[in-house]
N, C-alpha and C positions, 0 to 999 in steps of 0.2 A: 547319860543325860535323858531326862524325861521329855515327853512330847506335851504340847499344849492343846487343850480343847476349850473353846469358848461356847458357853450355853447361849441360846437365843436371848435370855433375859440380860446377860452381860453385854451382848452386842447392842441391845436396845438401850441399856444404861449408858453405854459409851457415846452413843449418839445424842442422848438428852442431858449429859452432864458436862458442865465446864470445870475442868480441873485448872488449878493454878499450875504455874510452871514447875514449881517445887513438887507438887503432888503428882504431876505427870512423870517427872524424873524418878520419884520414889516408886511409883506404880511399875515402870519398866525395869528399874533395878531389883525390886521385890520379885517380879516375875522371873527374872533372869536367875536370881538365887534359888527360887523354887524349882526352876527347871534343872539347875545344876546340884539339886538336893543339898544346898547350903542353908544354914540357919539364917533367919531374918535378924536384923539388929533389934536391940532392946527397945529402941524408940518406936518400933512398929507395933508393940504391944500385942503380938501374935498370940492367939489362944484359941482353944477349941469352944465351940458353941454348944448350946444345950437345947432341949425341947425339940421341935420339928427340925431343927437345924443341927442335931447332934452328930452327924457325920461331917460336919463342915468346920472350918477354921475361918477366923477373922483377923485381918491386920489393919492397922490405922496408917493412912497416907498423910496425916496432918490435918489440923483442924477437926472437924467431925466427919471427914471423908473416910470411907473404909472399903476394903476389898473382902469379899466372901469367896472362898475357894475350897476345893477338896483335892487331896492328893491320893493317888493309888500307886501301885508298884511302878508303872511306866508313864503315867499320865498326870498332869495338873489340870484340873477342871476349874476354869474361872466362871463363877456363877452370878454374883451380884457385885454392883459398883454403886456407891452413893453415900449420902449423909446418913448418919446413925439413925435419926428419927424416921426417915422414910424407909431405909432398907429393912430394918427390924419389923416394920409393920406389914411388909409385902410377903406374900407366900411364894413358894417356889415349886414349880410343877416340873418334875424331870421328864 
């Protein structure tokens, strides 16, 4: 089982975003699957990102809410959480 690491941008996003009950359920379910190295359901539309985000992946929580994350051998890094239009405009400083 992998460990979890939350970037300060993810923590800030969690404070500022209101998830629906369904989105919150999916968020915790998807994180659990990532930690257990299981594949995400097709409805998550999990895919690799490009450009400055090329080392990251994105999955959809419903509506236009998404989670940006990165996986390594022993760790899942939660990086951003938010609406498609906002998250893609923001930069990420490791």
